[in-house]
Each structure stands twice: as C-alpha cells, then as structure tokens.
C-alpha positions in Angstrom: 3.8 8.9 -16.5 6.8 6.5 -16.6 7.8 4.5 -13.6 10.5 6.4 -11.7 13.0 3.6 -11.8 16.1 5.7 -11.2 14.7 7.3 -8.1 13.2 4.1 -6.8 16.5 2.3 -7.4 18.5 4.9 -5.4 15.9 4.7 -2.6 16.1 0.9 -2.5 19.9 1.1 -2.2 19.7 3.6 0.6 17.2 1.5 2.6 19.0 -1.7 2.0 22.3 -0.3 3.3 20.5 1.3 6.3 19.2 -2.1 7.2 22.7 -3.6 7.0 22.0 -5.8 4.0 24.4 -6.4 1.1 23.0 -6.6 -2.4 23.8 -10.4 -2.3 22.0 -10.8 1.1 18.9 -9.1 -0.3 19.0 -11.1 -3.5 19.2 -14.4 -1.7 16.4 -13.5 0.7 13.9 -12.5 -2.0 14.9 -15.2 -4.6 16.5 -13.1 -7.4 20.1 -12.7 -8.6 22.6 -10.2 -7.2 22.8 -8.9 -10.7 19.1 -8.1 -10.7 19.4 -6.2 -7.4 22.3 -4.2 -8.9 20.3 -3.4 -12.1 17.3 -2.3 -10.0 19.4 0.0 -7.8 21.2 1.6 -10.8 17.8 2.3 -12.4 18.4 0.0 -15.4 15.3 -2.1 -14.9 12.0 -1.5 -13.2 11.3 -3.9 -10.3 8.0 -5.9 -10.4 5.4 -5.4 -7.8 6.2 -8.9 -6.5 9.9 -8.0 -6.1 9.0 -4.8 -4.3 6.6 -6.7 -2.0 9.4 -9.2 -1.1 11.9 -6.4 -0.5 9.4 -4.6 1.7 9.0 -7.7 3.9 12.7 -8.4 4.0 13.6 -4.8 4.9 10.6 -4.5 7.2 9.3 -1.4 5.4 6.0 -0.6 3.6 6.3 -0.6 -0.2 5.6 3.1 -0.1 8.9 3.7 1.6 10.6 3.0 -1.8 8.9 6.0 -3.3 9.4 8.5 -0.5 12.2 10.9 -0.1 14.3 10.3 3.0 13.9 13.5 4.9 12.8 14.7 8.3 10.7 17.6 7.1 7.8 18.7 9.2 5.7 19.4 6.1 5.4 17.0 3.1 3.4 18.0 0.0 2.2 15.2 -2.4 1.5 16.6 -5.8 -1.3 15.0 -7.8 0.9 14.3 -10.9 3.6 12.7 -8.6 1.4 10.1 -6.9 2.1 6.4 -7.3 -0.3 3.5 -6.9 -0.2 0.2 -4.9 -2.4 -2.8 -5.5 -1.5 -4.7 -2.3 -3.3 -8.0 -1.9 -6.8 -6.9 -3.1 -6.7 -6.9 -6.9 -9.9 -4.8 -7.2 -8.5 -1.9 -5.1 -5.8 0.6 -5.9 -4.2 2.6 -3.1 -2.8 6.1 -3.8 -0.8 7.3 -0.8 -1.6 10.9 0.1 0.8 11.1 3.0 4.2 9.7 4.0 3.9 6.4 5.8 7.5 5.4 6.6 7.8 5.7 10.4 4.5 7.6 10.7 1.6 6.9 13.1 -1.1 7.6 10.5 -1.5 7.2 6.8 -3.9 8.8 4.4 -4.9 7.1 1.1 -7.2 7.6 -1.9 -8.9 4.2 -2.6 -10.0 3.5 -6.2 -12.2 0.4 -6.4 -13.2 -1.4 -9.6 -16.8 -2.5 -9.6 -17.9 -6.0 -8.5 -16.8 -8.7 -6.2 -13.6 -10.7 -7.0 -12.6 -14.2 -6.1 -9.5 -12.9 -4.3 -11.0 -10.5 -1.8 -10.4 -12.0 1.6 -11.4 -10.5 4.9 -8.3 -8.8 6.5 -7.4 -7.6 10.0 -4.4 -5.8 11.4 -3.4 -3.4 14.2 -4.9 0.0 14.5 -8.0 2.0 13.5 -9.3 3.3 10.2 -11.9 5.6 8.8 -13.0 6.5 5.4 -15.1 9.0 3.4 -16.7 8.0 0.1 -16.1 10.5 -2.8 -17.9 8.7 -5.6 -20.0 5.5 -6.1 -21.1 3.0 -3.5 -18.7 0.9 -1.4 -19.8 -2.0 0.8 -17.6 -2.3 3.8 -17.9 -5.5 5.8 -16.7 -5.4 9.3 -16.9 -8.3 11.7 -19.7 -10.0 9.6 -21.8 -6.8 9.3 -22.0 -5.0 5.9 -22.5 -1.3 5.4 -23.3 0.3 2.1 -21.6 3.7 1.9 -22.7 6.2 -0.7 -21.2 9.5 -1.8 -20.7 11.7 1.3 -20.9 8.8 3.8 -18.1 8.0 6.2 -17.2 5.1 8.5 -14.9 4.3 11.4 -13.9 0.9 12.7 -11.3 -1.0 14.7 -8.9 -2.6 12.2 -8.5 -5.6 14.5 -12.0 -6.7 13.3 -12.1 -8.7 10.1 -13.0 -6.4 7.2 -13.0 -5.9 3.4 -14.3 -3.5 0.8 -16.4 -4.1 -2.3 -17.6 -1.6 -5.0 -21.2 -2.5 -5.5 -21.9 0.2 -8.1 -21.5 -0.3 -11.8 -18.6 2.2 -12.2 -15.4 3.0 -10.3 -15.9 4.2 -6.7 -13.4 6.3 -4.8 -12.9 7.2 -1.2 -10.4 8.9 1.1 -9.1 6.5 3.8 -7.0 7.0 6.9 -5.4 4.3 9.1 -3.2 4.2 12.1 -0.1 2.0 12.4 0.5 2.0 8.6 3.8 0.2 9.0 2.2 -2.9 10.6 -0.7 -2.7 8.1 1.6 -3.0 5.1 3.8 -5.7 6.6 1.5 -7.9 8.6 -2.1 -7.9 7.3 -3.8 -11.2 8.1 -6.2 -12.7 5.6 -9.3 -14.7 6.4 -10.7 -16.4 3.3 -14.4 -16.4 3.0 
C-alpha cells in the first residue's frame, strides 16, 4: 500500500493553520525549506518520519493526528487495510494505532516487536497508565527494574510513570494489543532513561 501523501499533506495543512502557523513559520521551526512544506502539503512529496516527528512536536500533536480525519464522530472504525505504522523511538517496535488518539483520553495500539534486544531500547516513562495483552510470541516487559515475561494470552497493567520498556525474547515476531491513557502526552513528552 502506498503512503497516502495527498491525504497526509492536506491534514498537515489543516493542522498547521489551526495552530496559527504559516508554512514559513513551520519550516523555520523544523529546519526545512518553506518550499518543502508546500510540496508536502500539496501531496507532491512524502514527508520523512523525522520531519513528521518534528512537525508533531512543533504543532503539539501526536504523529497519528496527521493520519486521522478531522471529525467529531462518536464512532470511528479503523479498517485493517487502512492502518498506518509508527516506529516512535524504539526501532524494534512498530505501533499500529487501532483507535483515534487526537484529543482522546485513551489509545489502543497493536504492537509488533522484532526479536531480540537492541542498543537503542531505553527505559521510558510518561503520564498515565497502560495495559497490554500478548497475541503471539513472548514479550519481556521491564517495569521499575522488575522484568515480566509475558506469553500468548498473558496480560499486564502498570503505571506509565514507572520506567519501562519492551523486548521480544522469542525467536520470531511477537505481537500484542496495548492500551494507554493520556496518549497526547505520551507521544509528545516521553522521557528516556538509558540503561
């Protein structure tokens, strides 16, 4: 499936204007040219993950807001073939949003974890609470210095203010369904603690 650059570009333009930024303002703040912002918003080029990340910080929005329709519907359906993926700051974990997060109190994700430890897998902490349910594989969740190996069918709950991270300790991809409160703060202000 191709990156939906036209739709994402339109969404970026709407969100930029809603925050009172000109294209030139946004370009200067994230370190790209005004021309690049214009091309992204017109759907001529696909923004890099790094550019989207900088935009999200500048506009004080989670990256997922660039992929969501701006509506106030009471019901939102996420179709499997329309999902997008985020890598965030942990290169071995892919996040697939399963619910809208922009302005919401809770977010639901599918986590897809590559096997093995990585050098860039810091402990994190942020506002809120989270819980997860393992679908496949084995995921080691470390919370406040204590590690828990979760197998298919296991679940966990913890306070997100406690330092935590995730590692796939099986030899194949592991997956889980994860929910967290305060998703807005989580995407914007996660704090890292390097081991």
